[in-house]
N, C-alpha and C positions, 0 to 999 in steps of 0.2 A: 631376308633383308638383302637389298641390292649391294653388291660389292662396290667399294669406293677406292679412290686413288689418293694416297698420302705421300707427302714428302717430309722426312724427318731428319733434322741435322743433329749431330752429337749422338749418333745411334748405336755406338759400340759399348757403352757402359752406363751404369746407373739408371736414371729415369728413361733415357733414350732407348737403351737395350731392352728394358722391361716393356716399354710401349711398343717397340717393333715386334717383339715376340707375341704380344697380345693381338695386335692389329693384323699381322701377317697370316693369322689363322683363316681369315675370310676376306682379306682385301689385298690390293696391290700396294706395296710399300717401297718407295725409293728411299734408301737409307744412306745418309751421309757419313763417311768415315774420314779420319785424318791419318791414321796409321795403316800402312799397307798390310801389316800383319793381321789386322782385324777384318780384312775383306772376306777371307774364307770363313771366318766365324759367322758372318752375316748370311752368306749363301748356304751354309749348312743348316740354318734354322728352318728355312722354307724356300720353296721354288717361287713363292710370291714376292720375294725380296730382291730388289735390284740395287746393288751398292753403287755409290758414286763418290768420287774423291773431292773433298773440299776442305781447305784449311783457311780459316778466316784471318789468321796471322799473315797469310799470303794472298792478298786481294786478287791477284791475277788468276787464282784457281776458281774464283766464283764464276767468271765468264765461261770457263770450260764446263763447269758443273751445270750451269743454266743451259748451255748449248746441248748437253747430253739429255737433260730433262725435257727440253722442248722437242728433241728428236724422238723421244720415247712415248710421250703422252700429249693429248690434245686438251686435257682438262685435269686440274688438280682440285680435289674436293677440300682437302685440308693440308695446310703447311704448318708443321710444328717446329718452331725454332727452339732448340735445346742447347746446342753447342755453346760452350762458355769456358772461361777461366777466371782465376782469382789472382789479382795482384795485391800483395799485402806488405805491410810495414809502415813505419812512421812516415807521414806524408813529406816531412822535411828531408827524408833520406832517400826516397824512391826516385830513381832516374826518370827523367821525362820520357825517355824512349819506352819505358815499361808502362807508364800511364797511357801513352798513345796506343801501345799494344792492347791494353785492357779495353779501350774503346773500339779498336779495330775488330777484336774478337766478339765482344759482348754487345756492340751496338752497330757499327758500320757494316760488319759482315752480314748481320741479319737484315739490315735495311737494304743493302745492295741486292741480296738474294731475293728478298720479298718484292722489291720494286721491279726486278727483272722478270719475275714470274707473274706479274699482275694480270697479264692477258690470259693466263690459264686459270686464274683464281676467281673469275667472275661468278658471283653467287655462292662462293665458298667461304672458308674460314681461315684465318691466321691465328694460331695459338702460340703465344710466347711463354716459355717458362722463365719468368722473371725471378723474384726473390723477395722475402720479407725485408731484405736489405734496402729495397727501393723506398721503404717508408722513412728511412732516416739514416743517420751516421752511426755506424758501429765502429768502435775504435780499431785502428790499424788495418782496416779494409776499406778505407774511404774510396779508392778508385773503383772497387767492385760496387759499392753502394751507389756511387754517382752514375756508373754505367747502367745499372739496372733501372734507376730512375729515368735516365735519358732514354733508354729503350722504351719504357712505358709511355713517355711523353711523345716520342716520335710516332709510335704506332697508334696512340689515341688520336693524334692529328690525322693519320691515315684513315682511321675509322670515320671521323667527322667529314673528311674531305672527299673520300672516294665515291665515284658514281657507278660502281660496278656491283653494289650490294654485297661487298665483302665484309663479313663480321670479324672483328678483331677482339681477342680475349687475352687477358693477362692472368697467368696462374702464378701465385706467389707462395712457394713453399717456405716453411721454416727449415730447421735443421734436418737434412735427409742423409741417411747413411749411404753415401756414394763415394767412389774413388776420387772425386773432385778434391776432397780434403787432403788426401795423401799427395796428390799432384801439386796442390798449392804449397805444401811444405817443401817439396822438391824444387819447384819453380822459383820460390822466394827465399831459398836457402841463404843467399848472400845478405839478405836483410835480417833474417832470423839469427844467423850465426855471427855476424859482424856488425852489431848495431850499438855503438857506444852510447851509453846513457839510457838504453832501453832494454838491457839484458833480461831483467825480470819479466817485463811485459812480453818479450819475444819467446821466452821459455814457456810462459803461460799460453801464448798463441799456438805453439807447437802442440802442447799437451791438450789443449782444447780441440784442435783440429783432429787429433788422433781419437779423442773421445767421441767427437761428432761422427766420424767415419764408422765407428763401431756401434754407437748407441742411438743414432738418429732414427727418425721414422723411415720405414721401408720405402723404396722407390715406388712400389706398387700402390701406396696411398696416393701419390701424385698422379699415377696412371689412371686411377679410378676417377679423379677429378677431371683430368683431361678428357677422358671418354664421356663423362657426363656433360661437359661443356660442348664437346663435338656433336653429341646427339641432340642437344637442346635446339629447338627451333628459334628461340629467342634467348640465347645465353646471356649471363651476366657479363659485365665488362671486366670484372676482376673476381678471382677466387683465391682465398687464402687456404693453406693446407698446414694444419698443426696448431697447437695451442700457442706456441711462441710467435707464430706469424700473426695470429689473431691479437695477441697482446701488443705486438709492435704496431699494428694498425690502430689500436686504441691510444697508445701512448703518444704517437706522433701528433695527435690532435691537441696536445698540451702546448703551452708556450715554449718556444725553442730553448730558452734559458732553463726551464724546468727539465726539459728532455736532456739537455747537456749535463745538468747536475745528477740526474738519475743514472745516466750512462757512466759518468765518472765514479759515482758511488758504487754502482754495480760491479764495475771492473775491479775496483780496490777490494771489495768484499770477496769476490770470487778468487782473486789472486791470494788474498790472505788465507782463505779456506784451503786453497790448493797447497800452500806452504805447510799448513798444519797436518795435511794428510800424507805428506811425503816422509 
């Protein structure tokens, strides 16, 4: 099989790390990292990996990343957008700066990077790791849900509009066992720890995030779907990964008031069950 050129963001943990390790066996992989301490980890995996620095919370780093990529390759077969973060808490409590950061990282960063690399992607693919959260509102992570929905909408428009035969695919995992959950607890600690009126809900959110990091589906399950979409001549527009993601896709077709009631009921039931097990 002919070697291909990939660009992968969010390449140092979870889904991104697993994908880089798989693809670098037979392909050239440009792997985006945010923490300098992770650079050597990437180069140690394979000589086929070329790390580059990009931090979507710092938009100015995108231009330098794009300049680097354009200096190193004349064509990109597949761009895989994985980098992301979770802003969590009651919407009435979350600072607007944090909501803007959510969209900078999960939407505008991916859009800026992809737009800037369009000339190298002709005839190729863009695969976005979205989330089942894009199907609807999950309590206390509404910025994350909205950002993933926005990501899907922007890139679907790109698919419809572009004249370079670029295929765009959205992969929507359910709960995956990745460090993202632990990072979300740390990054949202001020809402989880000091949230008057929502103390029980925030304790549940922390407990649930810890459980998800330990017991979610393995990142390799998502990697399998990404590879299948990448290899397909005519890939589907959207792939779900996990029973929970499939369930969310079905439930969202119900009237919104029904969905809201199901969400409220489900949250109360799970919180009650959690208290009983403590």
